[in-house]
C-alpha positions in Angstrom: 128.1 72.1 81.2 125.8 74.6 82.8 123.6 76.5 80.3 121.7 79.5 81.6 118.9 81.2 79.8 118.6 84.9 79.6 115.5 86.6 81.1 114.8 88.3 77.8 114.5 84.9 76.1 112.2 83.5 78.8 110.0 86.6 78.6 109.8 86.4 74.8 108.7 82.8 75.0 106.1 83.6 77.7 104.8 86.5 75.5 104.5 84.3 72.5 102.8 81.5 74.4 100.3 84.0 75.8 99.6 85.4 72.4 98.9 81.9 71.0 96.6 81.1 73.9 94.7 84.3 73.2 94.4 83.4 69.5 93.3 79.9 70.3 90.7 81.0 72.8 89.5 83.6 70.3 89.0 81.0 67.6 87.2 78.7 70.0 84.9 81.5 71.1 84.4 82.5 67.4 83.3 79.0 66.6 81.0 78.9 69.6 79.4 82.2 68.6 78.9 80.9 65.1 77.5 77.5 66.1 75.6 78.0 69.3 73.7 81.3 69.1 72.7 81.4 72.8 69.7 83.4 73.8 70.9 86.8 75.1 68.0 87.2 77.6 68.9 83.9 79.3 72.7 83.7 78.6 74.3 87.2 78.5 77.7 85.7 78.8 79.9 87.7 76.4 81.8 89.9 79.0 82.0 87.0 81.5 83.6 84.7 78.8 86.0 87.5 78.0 87.0 87.9 81.6 87.5 84.1 82.1 89.5 83.9 78.9 91.8 86.8 80.0 92.3 85.0 83.3 93.3 81.8 81.5 95.7 83.8 79.3 97.1 85.7 82.2 98.3 82.5 83.8 100.9 82.2 81.0 102.3 85.7 81.6 100.7 87.7 84.4 102.8 90.7 83.7 100.8 91.5 80.6 97.2 90.7 81.4 96.9 91.1 85.2 95.0 94.4 85.1 92.7 93.6 82.2 91.8 90.1 83.6 90.7 91.4 87.0 88.5 94.2 85.7 87.1 92.1 82.8 86.1 89.3 85.1 84.3 91.4 87.7 82.6 93.5 85.0 81.6 90.3 83.3 80.0 89.1 86.5 78.2 92.4 86.9 76.9 92.3 83.3 75.7 88.7 83.7 73.9 89.4 86.9 72.4 92.6 85.5 71.1 91.2 82.2 70.2 87.6 83.1 66.5 87.1 82.8 64.7 86.0 86.0 67.8 86.3 88.1 69.0 89.3 90.1 67.9 92.5 88.4 69.2 95.8 89.8 66.9 98.8 89.7 68.1 102.3 88.8 70.4 103.3 91.6 71.2 99.7 92.5 72.6 99.1 89.1 75.0 101.9 89.3 76.0 100.8 92.8 76.6 97.3 91.6 78.7 98.6 88.8 80.8 100.6 91.2 81.2 97.5 93.5 82.3 95.5 90.4 84.9 98.1 89.5 86.1 98.3 93.1 86.6 94.5 93.3 88.5 94.6 90.0 90.7 97.4 91.4 91.3 95.4 94.6 92.4 92.5 92.4 94.8 94.9 90.6 96.2 96.0 94.0 96.7 92.3 94.9 98.7 91.8 91.7 100.7 95.0 92.3 101.7 93.8 95.7 103.0 90.6 94.1 105.0 92.6 91.6 103.0 91.9 88.5 101.8 95.5 88.0 104.0 98.5 87.9 103.4 101.8 89.7 102.6 103.7 86.5 100.0 101.3 85.2 97.5 103.4 83.2 95.3 100.4 82.0 92.8 100.6 84.9 92.0 104.2 84.2 91.6 103.5 80.4 89.3 100.6 81.1 87.1 102.4 83.7 86.9 105.4 81.3 85.9 103.2 78.4 83.2 101.5 80.6 81.9 104.9 81.7 81.8 106.3 78.1 79.9 103.1 77.0 77.5 103.4 79.9 76.8 107.0 79.0 76.3 106.3 75.3 73.9 103.5 76.2 71.9 105.5 78.7 71.6 108.5 76.4 70.6 106.3 73.4 73.5 107.5 71.4 75.1 104.1 70.8 74.1 102.1 67.6 71.0 99.9 68.0 72.8 96.6 68.2 75.7 97.6 70.5 74.3 96.0 73.6 73.3 92.7 71.9 76.8 92.5 70.4 78.5 93.0 73.8 76.2 90.4 75.4 76.8 87.8 72.7 79.8 85.6 72.2 80.9 87.6 69.2 82.3 90.4 71.5 84.8 88.1 73.4 85.7 86.3 70.1 86.8 89.5 68.3 88.3 91.0 71.5 90.5 87.9 72.1 91.5 87.7 68.5 92.5 91.4 68.5 94.4 91.1 71.8 96.1 87.9 70.4 97.2 89.6 67.2 98.4 92.7 69.0 100.4 90.7 71.6 101.8 88.5 68.8 103.0 91.6 66.9 104.4 93.2 70.0 106.2 90.1 71.2 108.4 89.8 68.1 112.1 90.2 68.5 113.7 93.5 67.6 
C-alpha cells in the first residue's frame, strides 16, 4: 500500500522542527551568556553567533530563514571585525564602506537563495533588516541610543533573546489552523 504525504504536512513538520531548533539554540546561548561572560573588547561575538545560529536553523527549513541568515551572518562578521580589539579596525569612512560591503554580500546571498527558489519575489525582509540596521547605526552615531545598547548587542544576551523570540514566534505561527 502506497501512502503519500501531503506537502502541507511536510511543511508543518519542517516549521515545527525549525522552531524547536531556534528555541534550543536560544537556550544554549542563554546559558552561555549566563555562565561565560566573555570580554566584549576581545570577543564581540553576539551578532556573529546570531548569524551562525540562523544558518543552522535555516538548514531545517530554508524557506523561512534564508533572508535573515545571510544578512545576519555578514553583519555579524562586520561587527566582529569592527569591534575586535587589536584586530582589523576600520576608520571613519572605511567603517561605513565595510558595512555597505557586508550588506551587499548579504544581499548577494539572498539573490543566490532566490535563484534556488527559497525566496519569493515580494520578499520585504531585506528592506526591513537594512532599515533597522540603518536606524540603529544612526541612533548610535548621534548618541541617542541608551547607554548599554552597544554592549548588549555585542554580548551573548542579544543572540539568546533574539533566538528565543524567533523560536516562540515561529512556534506560534507554525500551529495548525
